[in-house]
C-alpha positions as CSV (number, residue, x, y, z in Angstrom):
1,X,3.0,8.5,95.6
2,X,0.2,5.9,95.4
3,X,-3.3,6.8,96.3
4,X,-5.7,4.3,97.9
5,X,-8.0,2.6,95.5
6,X,-11.2,4.3,96.8
7,X,-9.7,7.8,96.1
8,X,-8.8,6.7,92.6
9,X,-12.2,5.3,92.1
10,X,-13.8,8.5,93.3
11,X,-11.6,10.5,90.9
12,X,-12.6,8.2,88.0
13,X,-16.2,8.5,89.0
14,X,-16.0,12.2,89.0
15,X,-14.3,12.3,85.6
16,X,-16.9,9.9,84.1
17,X,-19.8,12.0,85.6
18,X,-18.3,15.2,84.2
19,X,-17.9,13.6,80.8
20,X,-21.4,12.3,80.8
21,X,-22.8,15.7,82.0
22,X,-21.0,17.5,79.1
23,X,-22.1,14.9,76.5
24,X,-25.7,14.7,77.6
25,X,-27.0,17.8,75.9
26,X,-25.4,16.7,72.6
27,X,-26.9,13.3,72.9
28,X,-30.3,14.8,73.8
29,X,-30.3,17.1,70.8
30,X,-29.3,14.3,68.5
31,X,-32.0,12.0,69.9
32,X,-34.7,14.6,69.7
33,X,-33.7,15.5,66.1
34,X,-33.8,11.9,65.0
35,X,-37.0,10.9,66.7
36,X,-40.2,12.4,65.1
37,X,-41.9,14.8,67.5
38,X,-45.4,13.8,68.4
């Protein structure tokens, strides 16, 4: 069963968004710990 390309694109966009959403707090804490607080 082959899905249309726009459905596949939507699935990949959702996966990428979910991944970015889960990695954002980790990146944020890393960046805030590396940069000196003013």
